[in-house]
Structure formats: structure tokens, C-alpha cells
N, CA, C and O of each residue as an XYZ file, in Angstrom:
344
protein
N       0.575      2.474      6.343
C      -0.485      1.640      5.838
C      -1.458      1.388      6.980
O      -1.061      1.163      8.124
N      -2.719      1.431      6.646
C      -3.783      1.216      7.610
C      -4.706      0.157      7.033
O      -4.893      0.093      5.818
N      -5.291     -0.684      7.902
C      -6.213     -1.694      7.400
C      -7.429     -1.800      8.305
O      -7.403     -1.411      9.472
N      -8.487     -2.337      7.729
C      -9.681     -2.666      8.491
C     -10.455     -3.709      7.718
O     -10.236     -3.895      6.521
N     -11.364     -4.395      8.404
C     -12.180     -5.419      7.768
C     -13.145     -4.758      6.800
O     -13.726     -3.718      7.112
N     -13.319     -5.354      5.630
C     -14.235     -4.842      4.621
C     -15.671     -4.995      5.137
O     -16.106     -6.113      5.413
N     -16.410     -3.889      5.271
C     -17.772     -3.988      5.821
C     -18.742     -4.721      4.898
O     -19.802     -5.159      5.344
N     -18.398     -4.858      3.632
C     -19.270     -5.545      2.678
C     -18.950     -7.028      2.586
O     -19.497     -7.733      1.738
N     -18.058     -7.509      3.463
C     -17.652     -8.918      3.497
C     -17.147     -9.415      2.152
O     -17.474    -10.524      1.729
N     -16.360     -8.603      1.491
C     -15.775     -8.999      0.214
C     -14.731    -10.076      0.403
O     -14.144    -10.206      1.478
N     -14.505    -10.834     -0.628
C     -13.534    -11.925     -0.568
C     -12.104    -11.446     -0.773
O     -11.189    -11.933     -0.110
N     -11.902    -10.503     -1.676
C     -10.548    -10.062     -2.015
C     -10.127     -8.881     -1.148
O     -10.958     -8.104     -0.678
N      -8.817     -8.766     -0.947
C      -8.278     -7.595     -0.264
C      -8.290     -6.424     -1.244
O      -7.951     -6.583     -2.417
N      -8.682     -5.250     -0.757
C      -8.710     -4.062     -1.598
C      -7.720     -3.054     -1.037
O      -7.409     -3.069      0.154
N      -7.223     -2.170     -1.913
C      -6.320     -1.129     -1.432
C      -6.642      0.188     -2.110
O      -7.134      0.232     -3.238
N      -6.352      1.257     -1.390
C      -6.490      2.598     -1.908
C      -5.215      3.361     -1.592
O      -4.447      2.968     -0.714
N      -4.997      4.443     -2.303
C      -3.785      5.245     -2.125
C      -4.155      6.666     -1.743
O      -5.184      7.193     -2.166
N      -3.308      7.267     -0.945
C      -3.421      8.689     -0.689
C      -2.037      9.306     -0.868
O      -1.067      8.903     -0.227
N      -1.974     10.293     -1.758
C      -0.724     10.988     -2.056
C      -1.030     12.482     -1.960
O      -1.738     13.030     -2.805
N      -0.496     13.136     -0.934
C      -0.829     14.535     -0.709
C       0.000     15.473     -1.581
O       1.049     15.095     -2.101
N      -0.481     16.685     -1.728
C       0.224     17.696     -2.516
C       1.534     18.127     -1.870
O       2.378     18.741     -2.523
N       1.706     17.814     -0.607
C       2.951     18.147      0.080
C       4.144     17.404     -0.527
O       5.290     17.820     -0.357
N       3.873     16.311     -1.229
C       4.954     15.497     -1.785
C       5.531     16.068     -3.063
O       6.603     15.644     -3.495
N       4.852     17.013     -3.676
C       5.395     17.619     -4.890
C       4.315     17.888     -5.910
O       3.120     17.837     -5.617
N       4.765     18.176     -7.116
C       3.852     18.475     -8.203
C       3.155     17.227     -8.724
O       3.360     16.127     -8.211
N       2.335     17.409     -9.743
C       1.543     16.314    -10.285
C       2.415     15.186    -10.827
O       2.086     14.013    -10.649
N       3.513     15.523    -11.480
C       4.394     14.500    -12.042
C       4.977     13.629    -10.925
O       5.009     12.404    -11.043
N       5.425     14.250     -9.869
C       5.986     13.521     -8.731
C       4.929     12.646     -8.074
O       5.173     11.471     -7.800
N       3.769     13.211     -7.824
C       2.691     12.443     -7.177
C       2.249     11.270     -8.044
O       1.990     10.183     -7.528
N       2.162     11.477     -9.346
C       1.746     10.390    -10.234
C       2.778      9.274    -10.285
O       2.419      8.099    -10.349
N       4.060      9.636    -10.257
C       5.099      8.596    -10.246
C       5.010      7.772     -8.962
O       5.103      6.545     -9.001
N       4.831      8.444     -7.833
C       4.684      7.734     -6.559
C       3.465      6.818     -6.617
O       3.533      5.665     -6.192
N       2.373      7.316     -7.131
C       1.138      6.536     -7.257
C       1.352      5.288     -8.121
O       0.923      4.194     -7.754
N       2.017      5.458     -9.269
C       2.282      4.324    -10.161
C       3.169      3.283     -9.493
O       2.915      2.084     -9.602
N       4.203      3.738     -8.804
C       5.121      2.805     -8.150
C       4.421      2.032     -7.026
O       4.618      0.825     -6.883
N       3.608      2.730     -6.234
C       2.910      2.051     -5.140
C       1.855      1.083     -5.665
O       1.674      0.004     -5.101
N       1.159      1.454     -6.734
C       0.169      0.535     -7.328
C       0.850     -0.736     -7.843
O       0.364     -1.844     -7.616
N       1.971     -0.567     -8.534
C       2.692     -1.728     -9.068
C       3.190     -2.621     -7.932
O       3.095     -3.845     -8.019
N       3.711     -2.024     -6.885
C       4.196     -2.801     -5.744
C       3.043     -3.519     -5.056
O       3.180     -4.678     -4.663
N       1.917     -2.848     -4.907
C       0.756     -3.468     -4.261
C       0.247     -4.648     -5.088
O      -0.112     -5.685     -4.530
N       0.212     -4.501     -6.397
C      -0.252     -5.604     -7.247
C       0.682     -6.804     -7.172
O       0.247     -7.943     -7.345
N       1.953     -6.557     -6.917
C       2.920     -7.650     -6.799
C       2.869     -8.321     -5.430
O       3.065     -9.532     -5.329
N       2.610     -7.550     -4.377
C       2.727     -8.057     -3.011
C       1.383     -8.508     -2.427
O       1.336     -9.501     -1.701
N       0.314     -7.812     -2.726
C      -0.969     -8.077     -2.073
C      -1.492     -9.499     -2.256
O      -2.006    -10.064     -1.291
N      -1.392    -10.108     -3.431
C      -1.948    -11.460     -3.554
C      -1.357    -12.464     -2.566
O      -2.039    -13.408     -2.166
N      -0.117    -12.275     -2.173
C       0.541    -13.237     -1.276
C       0.509    -12.848      0.200
O       0.610    -13.723      1.060
N       0.372    -11.562      0.515
C       0.551    -11.129      1.893
C      -0.660    -10.444      2.522
O      -0.724    -10.343      3.747
N      -1.605     -9.978      1.740
C      -2.763     -9.271      2.304
C      -3.816    -10.275      2.775
O      -4.007    -11.328      2.167
N      -4.488     -9.929      3.862
C      -5.561    -10.784      4.366
C      -6.792    -10.612      3.494
O      -7.202     -9.482      3.228
N      -7.383    -11.694      3.048
C      -8.604    -11.588      2.246
C      -9.713    -10.907      3.052
O      -9.870    -11.157      4.247
N     -10.461    -10.063      2.395
C     -11.573     -9.396      3.046
C     -11.208     -8.123      3.785
O     -12.073     -7.512      4.414
N      -9.955     -7.708      3.728
C      -9.539     -6.472      4.394
C      -9.378     -5.349      3.376
O      -9.081     -5.587      2.205
N      -9.579     -4.134      3.842
C      -9.326     -2.934      3.053
C      -8.053     -2.289      3.585
O      -7.865     -2.196      4.798
N      -7.191     -1.847      2.700
C      -5.935     -1.207      3.081
C      -5.855      0.172      2.449
O      -6.305      0.384      1.323
N      -5.276      1.103      3.191
C      -5.001      2.436      2.660
C      -3.496      2.647      2.750
O      -2.912      2.605      3.833
N      -2.880      2.875      1.595
C      -1.448      3.145      1.534
C      -1.254      4.649      1.604
O      -1.775      5.386      0.766
N      -0.519      5.098      2.583
C      -0.251      6.517      2.761
C       1.151      6.780      2.238
O       2.139      6.340      2.826
N       1.229      7.497      1.134
C       2.505      7.705      0.446
C       3.423      8.626      1.231
O       2.980      9.562      1.897
N       4.689      8.340      1.137
C       5.745      9.177      1.699
C       6.682      9.567      0.566
O       6.698      8.922     -0.482
N       7.455     10.613      0.773
C       8.345     11.129     -0.264
C       9.388     10.103     -0.698
O       9.820     10.117     -1.850
N       9.792      9.225      0.194
C      10.815      8.226     -0.131
C      10.357      7.263     -1.221
O      11.194      6.647     -1.881
N       9.056      7.120     -1.426
C       8.535      6.208     -2.449
C       8.893      6.676     -3.853
O       8.834      5.885     -4.795
N       9.258      7.928     -4.012
C       9.576      8.479     -5.328
C      10.812      7.834     -5.943
O      10.801      7.469     -7.118
N      11.878      7.692     -5.157
C      13.123      7.179     -5.729
C      13.714      5.998     -4.957
O      14.885      5.666     -5.137
N      12.923      5.372     -4.112
C      13.397      4.202     -3.372
C      13.588      3.038     -4.339
O      12.822      2.872     -5.289
N      14.598      2.254     -4.089
C      14.852      1.048     -4.870
C      13.581      0.202     -4.861
O      12.971      0.007     -3.809
N      13.178     -0.302     -6.038
C      11.908     -1.022     -6.144
C      11.890     -2.285     -5.285
O      10.859     -2.606     -4.693
N      12.992     -2.996     -5.205
C      13.062     -4.192     -4.363
C      12.868     -3.822     -2.893
O      12.197     -4.541     -2.152
N      13.449     -2.713     -2.478
C      13.277     -2.251     -1.099
C      11.832     -1.822     -0.855
O      11.293     -2.049      0.228
N      11.201     -1.203     -1.860
C       9.801     -0.808     -1.746
C       8.915     -2.041     -1.557
O       7.994     -2.023     -0.740
N       9.190     -3.106     -2.306
C       8.440     -4.351     -2.153
C       8.637     -4.943     -0.762
O       7.681     -5.404     -0.139
N       9.874     -4.931     -0.277
C      10.152     -5.450      1.068
C       9.438     -4.638      2.135
O       8.898     -5.203      3.086
N       9.429     -3.320      1.990
C       8.737     -2.465      2.948
C       7.244     -2.790      2.986
O       6.637     -2.852      4.056
N       6.666     -2.997      1.808
C       5.241     -3.284      1.746
C       4.936     -4.652      2.352
O       3.939     -4.806      3.058
N       5.787     -5.648      2.082
C       5.605     -6.969      2.685
C       5.665     -6.883      4.201
O       4.834     -7.460      4.903
N       6.660     -6.155      4.695
C       6.828     -6.009      6.138
C       5.620     -5.338      6.771
O       5.168     -5.745      7.842
N       5.093     -4.302      6.106
C       3.925     -3.597      6.637
C       2.704     -4.516      6.671
O       1.952     -4.513      7.645
N       2.507     -5.298      5.617
C       1.364     -6.211      5.592
C       1.489     -7.291      6.665
O       0.501     -7.641      7.311
N       2.686     -7.814      6.856
C       2.889     -8.812      7.900
C       2.661     -8.223      9.284
O       2.079     -8.875     10.150
N       3.116     -6.996      9.494
C       2.916     -6.318     10.778
C       1.416     -6.090     11.031
O       0.934     -6.282     12.147
N       0.702     -5.688     10.006
C      -0.745     -5.457     10.159
C      -1.498     -6.758     10.397
O      -2.517     -6.756     11.088
N      -1.025     -7.864      9.844
C      -1.720     -9.131     10.041
C      -1.534     -9.654     11.465
O      -2.350    -10.438     11.950
N      -0.468     -9.225     12.132
C      -0.223     -9.634     13.528
C      -0.927     -8.738     14.530
O      -1.143     -9.132     15.676
N      -1.290     -7.523     14.100
C      -1.886     -6.559     15.017
C      -3.269     -7.024     15.468
O      -4.055     -7.505     14.652
N      -3.569     -6.885     16.747
C      -4.913     -7.275     17.210
C      -5.962     -6.328     16.669
O      -5.718     -5.128     16.539
N      -7.113     -6.857     16.357
C      -8.218     -6.043     15.806
C      -9.210     -5.714     16.872
O     -10.205     -5.041     16.604
């Protein structure tokens, strides 16, 4: 996950996804995309910094990782990014 300040000074945190073809066929990539979007919608309101843009870089483990573990991973990443100096 990568973040930066929104250049348009938006109030809400925004996120985008990148899922490469290296991860598999369209069905696999779409499942990863759906799972990451659902996790982001659950975690971002509480843990993302307002006004920041985030890019989620998908990994193959997102395909079949336990959903609770996926949520924990995303929370941990957001907390780590909020501590990082800008």
C-alpha cells in the first residue's frame, strides 16, 4: 500500500487498486479486486487519514486469505503509513 496527500485537498480518503495479470486470469483478478474493495470499505473509514490517496497493490495471497486476516493486514498497513514521515 502506498499513500500520498490528495493534491485537490479533498476531505475524504480515496483508494485505488492495482491487480496485475501476473496474479492469474480475469476470474482470479476480479475476486481479488472484490475482496480488497470490500476490506477497504470496512477499514478505511476508521483508519485512513482524511485527505490522503491510497493505492492498494494486490498480492496473490489476497485471493484465499482469511477475510479477518485480510482486514487486520489492511489496518496494520494503514497504521504504519500514518506513522511514516511525509
